[in-house]
N, C-alpha and C positions, 0 to 999 in steps of 0.2 A: 853226821851232822856238821854244819858249818858254824864256827864260832863267830858271833857278831861283835863288832867293836862297841856298839852302843846298845843300851837296853830299852830304848824307846824310839818311836818314830815321830819326829817333829811334824806338826801340822799347824796350819793357820786357819782360823775361822774368821769370817767377816760377815757382818750383817749390816744392811743398809735400811734406813727407814725414810720413806718419802712422804711428805705431807704437802697439801695444797690448800691454801686459804681461799675460800669462796668470796673474795671481795669484789669491788666494782670492776677490776681489770681482768677477772677470771673468765676465760672462754667457757669453762664448764658451767659457771653461774649463769652466763648469758643463755646457754642451751636450756638450763633448768627453768628459766623465766619464760621461755617461749613454749607455751603449752601445746602448740600444734606440731612441733618438731621432735621426733624421737632420735635417740642416740644411744651409743654403747661405748663404755670405757672398757679397755682390755688391759689387764696386767699380765705380763709374761715374766715368769721366774725361771731361772736356770741356775744350777749349782752342782756341787758334788757331795755325795754322802760322806760324812766325816770318818766313818769306819771303813767302808769298802772302796771309797773314792769313785763309786759308780755315778754316772751323770744322773741328775734329777731335773725334770722339766715339769712345769705346771702353768696353766693358763686359767685366769679367772675373768669372767665377763660380768660387767655390771650394767644393767639397763636402768632407765629412768626410775622405775619403781623400786629399785634396790637402794637408792640414795635416800638416806634419812636426814632431814634437815635438823640443824641445831644439835647434832650429835657427832661423836668421834669414836674411833675404836679405842678400847681400853688398852693401856700399855701392858704388854705381856712380859716385858723384860724388867727384872728387878735385881738390884745389887744387894746381896745379903751379907752382913758383916758377921763372920764366924769367930772373930776375936778382935782385939783392939787394932791389930796391924794387918789382918787378913780379911778379904771379902771374896765372894764368889758371885758370878752372874747366874741367875736362875731364870728359866723361861717357863711360864705357866701356860701350857697348851690348852687348859680349860678356858682360858680367856680369849681364845681364837675368834669366836663369833660374838664377843660381848661389845656392846657400844655403851657410851655414857652421854648423858645430856650435858650441854655446855650452858652454864649460867653466866651470861655476859658480865654480871656485876663482879663476881669473884671466882668464876670458873669452877664452881663447886660441881663435882661429878657424882651422878647417881648411876650405878651400874645396872644394866639389864641385859638379858640374853636375846640375841636375834637368831632365828632358825633359818637355815639355808638347806 
């Protein structure tokens, strides 16, 4: 056996969250308002598995019928305080397909499941 200098392998995890507001300047909103024109949004994701460092690729396509107005995806990421000085980031995979209604008055959210 080979003696290792360190007892752990450092790794960095990074997650990005992209959002787009469907306001008057939004090209997506303009497409949604034109009932005769069909379109498709494509999200391409690539990364590396945190344990094996194997590459991961995924593609999700959204058609007009997949877009739900006045809703947003529920936030899957939550910071949980485990003590006064420590916290951990938790990702709830069960919320992956959940959307919430947006109340313009106070942005009150009501969670519901969408099936894909």
